[in-house]
Steps between C-alpha positions, in 0.01 A plus 500: 500500500482788252826620349393858442488821706192526719375830647236525770339843519428645845128470421545123446648411838315193639369484856437122457848409633634370833380730781578546867294694754576870524649544153376515139705306247444534127659270243700680234693221322344166594525172302693678222828325594563172675787658700383838625191704589433853618229674696424832670424511874332798663447554870280767647626702800505316832463146352700184516485171311438162651812307587577296189765350270529439125584129499784412265505850347774754564354850505652834405326814623553846353354780717337733243334742745429546869694377800433143615672216675546126483489308830673160511693268736191404701409871536840596640648679196353810336654633183386839367444567129491848349434595136773361281601217743513131408452195723556127441266259685636145461267207435306369803590808708213594728443876498248781532473827310415806706390853418470693828544835327254760374540437127425207269785261430553353153749221437586326175539125564692256281501128580655185362221293347229564243240621752512635857478259792370645828465270803321682786589375850316508833811652662879474510602138454136384491294318242309650213180696543183312411 
């Protein structure tokens, strides 16, 4: 991997990264390090992602704008995120992102691993979507 500073301009964010229904994810720092990657997730008002996990990757979320939530624990736990909040989603944790508000939500996502892993599921505790 490169041993120099890398900058990705906002105009260079890459939509060709792991996606889940209901959200738009754009790669920011992908395949620039073998240990970490970063992306930007945006969710329009009144949308939710598919239920999914990130395989072996731990995920840190920074809520940049808007008010959203992360649903986990087989749909039983809802944790709200407001601008400035952080969340940790451990590896293999099934979850769903939700924006049921009136404004767009933007989260900055950092994951362990060189590129994002997104495994979309049919439902809580179910197999992967085809």
